[in-house]
N, C-alpha and C positions, 0 to 999 in steps of 0.2 A: 442339436437343440430342437425340441418340439414346440411348435407354437399352435395353440388352438384359437381359432377365430370364432367369435360368438355370433356367427351368422351361418346361413345355410349354404351348401355347395352351389345352389342355383344362383347365388350372388357373386360367384367367383369371377374375378376380372383381373385387371392390371396389378392390383395389390398382391393377390395370391401368386400370380405368375412371376412377379419380381422378387417375392420373398422366397419362394420354393427353390431350394438349391443354393441360395446365397450363403456365404460363409461368414460367420461371426465368431471371433475369438478362436478360430481354427476348427469350428464345428459347422457342419452343413445344417441349414434350416429345413426342417420338415414341417409342412403345413397340414393341419387337420382342422376339422370343424366341430364346434360345440354349439349347435343351433339353439338359441334362446328366445328369439323374437321372430315374428312373421308379419306380413303386411297383407291386408285384405281391402278389397274394394268397398266403397261406401254404398249406401242405398237411400231411398226416400229423398227427403229435402236436401241432404248433403250432396247426393248424386246430381240432383237437379241444378244445384248451384254451380257445381263443377262443369256441367254441360253448358250452362249459360256463359261461364267464363271461356270455355273453349270456342263457342260461337263468336264471342266478342273479339277474341284474339285473331280469328281467321277472317273476320268481316273486312270487306274492302274499306280502305281508308283508316284502319285501326292504327293508333299511335300509342306509344308508351313502352314500358319495360316489363318483361316477364321475368320474375325472380324465382329460380328453382334451387332448392337446397338439397334435393335428393333425386336420383334417377327415378325413384318410385313415383314422384309427382308427375313426371313426363309419361311414365307407363300408364298412370291412371287417366291422364288427359287423352291418351291415345284411344281409350275406351269410349271417348265422346267426340270422335271424328276430328280430333286435333291433328293438323298436318301443316301444310305450307301457310305460314302467316304472312300478312301484308308486310311490305318492305318498311313500313313505318314502325314496326314492332322490333325492339331490340331485346336482348336477353342478358341476364346475369346468372351465372352458375357458381356454386361454391368451389368446384374443382374440375379438372379435366375429364374425369369419369362421367360426371353429371353433364358436362358440356357435350361430350361425345354422344350420349344418349339423346340429348336435345337436338343436336344437328342431324342425327340419323332420322329423327321423327319429323323434323322441319328443315330440310336442306336449304342452305342459303341464309339461315337466320344468323345474325351477328351476335356472338356470345362473348361476353367479358367475364373473366374470372379473377378474383383477388390474387395479386402476385405472391403474397406471403400468408396473411391471416385468413385462412379459409373457414370463416365462421361468420356469424351475424355481424360481428364488429368489422370484419373485412369488407362485407357487402355494404354496410352503412358508410364506411369510409369511401367506397367507390361511388356512392350515389348521393352523398351529402357532404357539406363542408368544404374546406379548402383543398382537400385531397381528392375530390370527386374526379372520376375518370371522364375525360372529354368524350370518348367514344360511347359512353353510356348516357351522359346528361346533356350533351350539346344540343341546343335548340329545345330542350324540354324543361330543364331545371337549372337555376330557379326560373320560374315562368316570367316572361316579360309582361309588362302591364297590358291588360286587355286580353291576354292569352289564357287558355284553359289551364287548370291545375293538371300537372302531368300525372298519368295513371301508372301505378305499379301493381301488376297482377301477382298474387302470391298464393299459389296452390301448395298446400302443406299437410303434414301429418296432424292428426287430431291431438298429438302430444306436443306440438310445436310450442316453444316458448314465445311469449309476446314481444320480446325485446326488439326483434327485427321490424315487425309491423308498427310497433309504437314509435320506434326511432324514425322510420320513414315518414309517418304521419306528422311527427313533431317537426320534421324538416320541410313540410309542405307538400308531400306527395299524397295523392288520392289513392290510398291503399285498398285494394279489393281482394279479400281473402276468401278461400274456399277450402274445405276439408277434402283433400284428394284421396286419402287412404287412411286406414286405421292401423295402428301398431298394436299387435296382440301377442300373447305367449305362443311360442312355437309348439305344434303346428297349428296354423289358423284353420278355423272351420266356419262354414262348410267349405269343402275343398274348392268348389267352383268360384269362390270369392277371392281366392288367394292371388296376389299379384305375382308372386314368385313360386314356382313349383317345377319339378322336373317331369311331371306327367301331363296328361291332357287337361285342358280347362284353365290353366293359368294364363294370365295376360302375356307374360314373357314367352311362354312356350308356344302360344298361338299367334303371336305377332312377330314376324321375322325382323321388322324394322327395329323395334325396341329390344329384341332379344340379342341384337348384335353385340352389345357391350355387357351382356349378362351371360357369360359363358359357364355353363354347368361343368362341375368337376366331379364326374361320377366315380373316379378312381380315388379321390381323396378320402382318407379315413374320416368317419363321423363318430364322435364321442357323445354319449348321452349324459345328462346330468348325473344319473345314478352311477355311471362309470368313472366320474371324476375322482372319487375317493381312491381309485386304483391307479391313477395317473402316476407316471414315473416322477419321482421327486425332482424338482427343478423345472418341470414343464411350465411354459409361459402361456397364460390365458390373456389374449388381447381383447379387451372390452371395446367393441367397435361403436358403441353408442351409449348414451345415458340410459336408454330403455333396456339395453342388454345388462348394464350394471344393476339396474333395479330388479330385473329378472334373476340375476345371479344371487342377489340377496334374498329375494322372495322365495326362491327354491331351496333356501337353506344351504347354499354352497360356501358360505363364509368360512366354516371350519377347514374346508379343503384348501382355501387360500392361505390359511395360517400354517397348515401342516405339510402340504405337498406341492402346491403350484404357486407361481408368482404372477401377480396381476399387473397388467400394463394397460393404461388408459390411452385411447387413441388421440385424445386432445383435451384441452382445458375444460370444456363443458362436462365431459365424461369424468375427468378428475374431480371436479367439484361435486358431482353426484356421488362418487365413491367416498369422498370425505363425509358427505352428509349421511351416508348409509353406514359409515364405520368400516368400510372394506379396506384391508391393508394393501396399499399400492406399492409396487416395487419401482414404478417409474411412470412417466407420462411422455408421449410422443410430441415433439415440437411441431410436427406437421403430420396431417392424417394421410400419409402416403408411404410407399415402401421405403423411401430414404429416411423419413422420420421414424418409422418402426425399427429399421435396422440400426439407426443411431441409438435409439432407446435400448434395444437389445444389447448392443455393445456396452452400454453404460451399466448393465446389470452385473457385469463381472462374472 
């Protein structure tokens, strides 16, 4: 069973490693890539804002919670001298992969990840309301009388939905957002702005700390959008983000999904995007990890 991931080989990590060679329905899984989106550094006022956020996070006496929903946010912060944060700064990450990159960049930082729902909903549940995680909010939220409003730093993509920031603000957090990177069609230009690349100039390639969890897979096959019409019938395309789904539709690949390949959404937000775009989904992963993907593959029959 061939599975095409809609990201580039330079993003390969635990997901690819655990999928490759796994057996589903008696078939070994073969992983390949169909890169559709890329990530580039910001400039101008956006870069200045991210630089100020980095300085605030590493300042002596800093307190609050750093919320990261993508390893790319950490990689972008690293371009602004982000490193060891003060012990008063805690962190929330959407999943273990993002947490790994964050700990590599700032050793010793305390990182909490949602135990099940690795989405904006899961983060909100861990930072607000009756299910808030004590290791995240204790001593910060809800603020005691006379105490400062707790800060939540949120570096994110330019395409990030407002639900997370709005939900935290509504619950009483002082949310400070910054555009950490921009999501663009693959490949991003100019090359030196790319966050992920296998050649010189990329943040991941030039920074061994954040490259640790970004293992390039030079031997994995790469399929171009033009080649998708020649894919073996039954090939599975794993849409790894809403932006990938949007690029899939924008590049006119919908007919291939109806004739040759089966589309799998990595999670609920991506599924909703596919529904909006009219892309025919064969299934949706319950969790955005290898276990969730393998379960969804098994359900395809």
